[in-house]
N, C-alpha and C positions, 0 to 999 in steps of 0.2 A: 541535392539532399543536402542540408545541414551537417557539418561535421563537428563532433564536440566529445570530450573525453567520456561524457557521459550523457545519456539519453534516456528519458524515461519510458519510452517505447522501444519494442524491439523491431527490428525490419518484417517487412512483409512475409519474407521467408520464414520467420521466426512465428508467425501467426498461421501459415498453413501449417506449419510442424506442430501447432498446438491442437489442431483439429485430426491431423493423421495420427498422431501419437494418442488421441483420445479413442478413437473407433476401433474396432475388431474388424478384420477380414477387408483391411484397407491399406494402403501404401502410398508414399509420396515420393515421387522422383524429380528432384532438382537438375535440369538442365544449366550446367555451371562450370566454371573453370576449378581446376585444382585449388583449394584455400576458401571456396565459399560453401563448403560443406560443414561450417563452423556447426551449424544448426543440430547435426547429429550429436556433437558433443556436448552442445550446452543440455539436450536431455537426457544424455549418459548422466552427466554429471549432478544435475538437479533433481531431476523426477525419480521418485523412490517408487519404481514399479519393477517386478522382475524381468519382463522383457525388453529387447534391445529395441531401440527407435525404431519406429515403420518408417525409415527414410532412407533413399540412397541416391548418389549422386553420379549423374550420367556428364562424364568430365569432357569437356572440351578443351583440347589443347591446340597449339599452335601449329603442330602438324597437321589435325584435322581441317583447321581453318584454311592451310595453304594448299590443302587436295579439294576443299570442298567437302569434305565427308560429314556425315553427322553420326554418332554413335547411339542417337535416343533409340531408336529403334529395336537395336540388341538390346540395350538394357532393360527395356521393356519386356523384351522377351525371357531375358534372363531373370526378372523379377518374378515373372509369371511362373517359371518352373521352379523357382526356388520357395517362393512364399506363396503361390495360390492365392491370390488375393481377389475379393469380388471386384475391387475398385481401385486402379491407379489414379492418382491426380498428378499432372504434368506441370510444372511450375518454371520458368526463367528466371534465372538471377538477375541482379542489377547488371552484371558484366555482360551476360549473354542477350539480355533484350535489345541490347545494344546493337547486333547483330542482326534483329529484324528476321530471324528464321520462322517459316511456316512452321509451327511445331503439331500443329493439327494435322497438315499433310505426312510429317513425318510420323505421326503416333498412328494414323490409319495404315500406315505402311507396314507395321510392326506384325500386323494378323496376329495380336493376343485376340485370346476368347473373352478376356473380361471387360468390364467398363473400363474405358479411358477417358476421363475428363482433362481438358487443357484449360488449366485455371490462369487467367490475367492477373496474377499479383503483382502489377508494376510496382517496384518499389519506389519510382520517381514520385505517384501518386497517392501511395498508401502505405501505412505503417502496421503494426502487428493487429490492433485491434479492429481497425476497420478488414485486414486481410481474413484475419479468422472469421469475424462475423459474417462477410462477404461469401466466404467459400463454405461455411456452415449452412446460411440461406439458401444458397445454390443448390447444396446438396438435399435439403428437405423440399425446395421446388421441385427436383430432379426425381425424387423416391416417394414421397408423401402421396398415397392413394385413397380416394373415397371409399368408406366402408362401414358398416354398423357400428354403433358404439357399445362399448361393453355393457355386458349385462348389469356390474356392479358399479358404485361411484371410483371412479379413476383418473387418474392427473397424469400429466407429461411432467417432467423435470428439464427445463435447455437452460444451458450455461454452463456447468459444470465441466470444467476438462483439464486436460494436462497443464501442468503448471499454473494453474488457476490458484488465485490468494486464498488458501484455507478450502479450498473446493471441495476435498474429498471430506471435511470434517462437516461443511454446511450440508453435503449431500446427507450425512448420518442424521444431522439434526432434522431436517426437514422429513426424513423417512420415519423420524422416531414422532413427531406430530402427526403424521398423515395416519400412523399405525393406530395411535391413542382415537383418531376420528373413524377409523375403520375404512380408511380409502385407498385402494391399491395404486402401484405405482405403475401405468401402462409403460412408458418409454422414459429413460434418462439419455440425453443425448447432449454433447457429442461424447460424454467421458463414457466408456464400455459400451455403444451402441453399434450395432451393425446396419448394414444397408436393409436388411429385412425389418429392423427395428424401425426406422427412418419410414418404411411402406407403413407402419401401423399407427404412425402420430395421428392421424385422425380418427382413430377408437376412442382418444380420452375424450371424458367430459369437461376436461377444463386442462390448461398451458398454465406452468408456473415458471415465470421466466424472472427470477429477481436481480439479474446483473444487465445493467445498462450496456455493458461493454459487449457483451455475447449470448445470443439467444432471443435478445429482443424483435429483433425482425423477422426471423424465422417464426416466432410466436405471434406477430401481427400478420404474416402469409395466411397461419393455419387459420385464424379468426377470420380473415376476410375469405378465403377460399372455400372453407369447409365449416365454417360456423362455430368455430372451438375458442369458446371464450379464453381470455389472456389475462393473467392477474401477475402483473409486473412490478408490483412494490417489493421492496426489500425489508423483510421482518427485521431490523437491524434494533435492539432495544426491546423492552418490555411492554410499554404501551403501544408501539408498531406491531408488534407480535399477535397484540390481542386485538389490532384491527384487522390484522392482515387474516387472522383465523376467522373474524366476523365475516370478512369478505370472501374467502375462500367458500365458507358454509352457505353461504349465500348465493355463490357462484355456481355449486353443486345443485344445491336444492330446486333451483330454477330449471335446470334440466331434469331434475327428479321430477317435478311437477308436470313437466312435457312428456315423460317416459310413463309416468303413473307409477314412479317407483318411490319404496320409502323415503322419507327426507334424514339429513344426516342432521345430526343433533351433536350439540356442542356440550363436552361431558364437564363435570367439577375440574377445574384449573389443577388441582393436586394430582389430577391424572397425566399430566403432562411432566411430572416432576419423575427423576431417576428413581426413587424408591415408590411413586405412586401415592404417595400420602401426604408429602410436603407441599409447601408454595413452589410454584414452577421455576422461581428465580429468588434470590436472595437479595437483588440490587435494591427493590424499593424500603425493604429493612436496612440493610447495609448503608445507604444514603444518608438515613437520618442516624446514623452511629456518630460519636463523638469524632473517629478517624474520618470519615466521610466528609463530615459538615467542616473539618477543616481546608478541605478542597473546595470549597462554596465559591472562595474569593480569588482563587488561584487561576490566572488567565490561560488560555489553551491556543494554539495555532494549527491548524489543520489543514492538511495538503494531500492529496492523491488523486485517484481516479475517481468517476462521478458517482459510482454506485457507494463506496467506503466514505468518500467525504463528506456526502451528504448524510448518511447513517449516523456517522460519528460525531459528526457537529451536533445533529439532536440529540444524541445520547447524552454527549456531554452537559449541553445545555438545559436539556428538558430532564434528565433523570438525576444527574449529579450536581446540577447546580452551577456548572463551572462558565464565567464568563468567556466568550470567544473573542480572543483578540484579532484575528482574521482567519481566512479560509480561502482555499482555490482549487484549481485542478489543472492537471497539464493535458488533459484531453479537451483541445481549444472546440472542436466539433461538439462536446457536449457540455461546454461553457455555460451557453444561454438556459439549458436547463437546469444546471446547478446553480447558477446565481439566482433563479425563479424560486428553486426549492428552499435557498437560505435567506430569503426574504424575512426581514424581521430578527434573524439572529447575526447577520453582519450587513453593513453599509457596503456602498458600491464603493467607498473607499478603501473599506477594510479586504474586499473581494479581490483575487489575484489569479488571474487564466494566464500561464505561461508555460512554455516547455523548454525554460532555459533554468536549470539547477543554480545557476549562479545569482540568478534574480530571485529566487525563493530563500536563498541562504541570504542575501542580504536583508530581504525583510524579516528574516528569523532573526539578525543581529539587531533590526531595528526595535523590534517588538519585546525580545528577551520573555519570552512568554514562560510560565512555569511548567509548560507541558506543551510539547511539540508530538503531533500526529502527522505521520507521513510515510514517505517510502525510504526503501534502504539510502537513499540518498541524502533525504533530509537526517537519516542519523548521522549519516558521516559529518553534515554541515553542524548537526548540532554537538556531536564531541568537540566539533573545533571551538564552538562557543561556552561549551560547558552548559549545554541545557538537556535538560530529562526528554529521552525521545522514546515513543513506542512506535512499531512498522504496524501501519492499517491498511496499506494496498502496494501492490506491486508497482515497479521493479523490485524485488527481493531478493535473499541471500538464502543461503542453504539453512540456515537457523529458522527460517520461516516457513520450512517445508517439514514439520516435525510429524514423528509418528504418533504420539499422544492427540487424543481428543481434543481438540481448539477451535471449536467453530465461531464464527461472527454472527452466523444467522438464529433466529428462536430465542427462547428463553436461556437455553442453555449457553447460545452467543454473547447474551447480555451480562452474564456472569463472567463471562471469560473477559469480555469488554473491561467491566469493573476492576476485575484483578489485575488486568496490565494496567491501568491506568493506577491502580492504589501501588503496586509493587513496582511500578517504573518512577514514580514519586516518592516510597520509602525510601527506595534505594539510594534515590539521589538524597535524601535526608540523611540516610547513613553516611553519604560520601561527606557530605556537610559536618556529621559529628566527627567523623575521622580527620578531617581536615582540621576542626578545633581542637580534639583533644588526643589525636594521635600519636602526639608524640608524648603522652603522660606514662612514662615507666616504658614505652616500646625502644626506646633507642638503645643503640649497642654502648655496653661499658666504655670500650676503647674509642668510640666516637666523640670527639670533643662536640659542646655544646656551642656553637656559632653564636657570637653575641652582634648585635646589630651594631655597626659603624656609622657613624654620622659623616657627612659631607659637609662640607662649606657650604652655606648660604651662597649665591650669586653676590657679585659686586661687593665682595670685599667684606659683607657683614659677618661678625662674629659668631660662630658656632653658638648654640645653647649650653649652657654648661654642664647639663644633665645627659646631653647626647652619648656622652661616651661611659656612662656608668655602667657597670656590670650588671647585665639583667635586663631584660624587656619589663619586668614589674616594676623596678623602680622607676624605669623612663616612663610609664605610662601612668604611674602616680605624680610623678614630680614635673615632667616636662610642663612648659608653658608656650603660650601661643608665641610661633617665631615672628622676629620682626617684619613688617610689610615693607617691602624695599620697591620705589617706583622703577621701574625698567620697562625696555621694549617687550614685546609678548614674545614668550618663547614657545615655538609652537609644537615642540615634541619633547617634555619634558621626560628624563631619563627616572626611573624606579631604580631606586638601591636597594640592596638586598634585606634590609630591616623593614622597610615599607613593604615587598613584595611578603615578606614572612608573616607581617600583620594582615597584609589582605587577604590571605590566604583563610583566616579566621573569620572571614564575612562569610555569610551564608552564599554559597554557590550559584544560587538561583538570582541574586540579585549582585552579585560581584562584578559583574560588567559594568551595570549601572554605578557602583560606587567608584569603579575604574576611570569612567568618564567625568564623575561629577569632583572628583580628586584633581584630576587634569587641566580641568576647566579653571578649579579655584588656582591652581600654580601657575597657570599662563596668565590669569588677570593680575597675579601678584607678581610675576616675573620672576618666578623660580625654575633654575633650570635643570633642576633634581628635586624628585619627591622623596624625602627621608620620613621615619616614623615621626619624626617632629611634624612634618607638613600633614601627614596624613590624620594626624590627631586633630590637628588645628583645624582642618578642612571639615573632621565630623564635627567639631564643636560650631564651626562658623555656619555650616551650612547642613546639617545632618545628615551627611555624605551616608 
């Protein structure tokens, strides 16, 4: 495995933990040395659920290895006695997998009455999303059983899970739309599902699986094995939600015609609003306002998982009119699908498929977009480059697991995303205004106001006579273009305090470009230092 300080995906253990912590009546046992039980701590800190994570570590110690003993059977017996699960999933950690112990035999020798599944979440072959989706698919294959369809229109919702990105909120948004249509939810899984719920999956008329990262393979299995139609599009944005509703109604009515049941009808769109009387989303109107039209020429860079990268790129371009400077994903196994979905939105040169955050940060620094949509790691990089950033995909931080209703799917999700874009960029503009006017009457009376001090130009040239006058206003009004002196190229001009102070008055979203242009101007003319005088001259010469 590649080691780094930051990785976009968690370990295979983390993926297993997401499934186990989502379901009811199940428990994970990690066969691991002391210290590899960090997964429990992650869920305790980040997941906002009242129950303790359904995970236990069967510790492997040096003494056990010396004696040739294994504690796993006893751990399984203790878990069954204390938790009474219907299912225990056993997983070896990256350390213990090297021991090549036969965990199947050890598990069978425990004598527990509940089901025990030994899952090969090999951390050297898979990461978080592969492990989570693989385990969930295996559980669906193990328990789903043929049965009659429900008498009323019903759907399964596959994909919402513990520590999923806005998963709880997305589930509420989906339930609201289904309730308006008069469609029942048969099973939600893995979130809140039991083993018995997995058995009932084939009773649904249709399966909704909006996330590429989790639930898609299980939906494909149900479709192939039981004929349950799968709807795999993610309704991110107003137009995609309208198309999604049409596809959902069409799929349900295909089953209704076969069963001789009444057809599902699409009610007026006002029925999908919170009050039942308004437009279901304000985005179409809001996109035409003066505030939002100001974003039409602002470029955006989008990077994240597969589902949210594709959805957000199309939302920004199609519904807010923002040009896309670049986009990409860290899920290399989904890169071809993402590239295909974004054809016409970004070129091959603008597309980025990498799991190295340093590469993404370098692309952001090169593009200097007005808006970055990414993960928590892009947010850190954006702060470094003074760029606007909103988090649209995992990995996340605690602030992305909010208690309030903040979905990304459906009409409600479209409003949330538009609000995020607007407030992210508006707050950025507020930051620019503070930079520009923040010293107007806000300095402390006892603080002396620093005056710019000009440095002597290189090669003995005389300083400009106005460079030491008291007050930047006079300097700005009366400074002339500095004398150009031929000299060897200076690779790294030094910014003086007066120039830095003046640079801070440039809007932050183009400040990096201005700095680059001014440094190029100084190098070409042989200035070793950049003063306010040089900055103004560069502005006049090249429109920096």
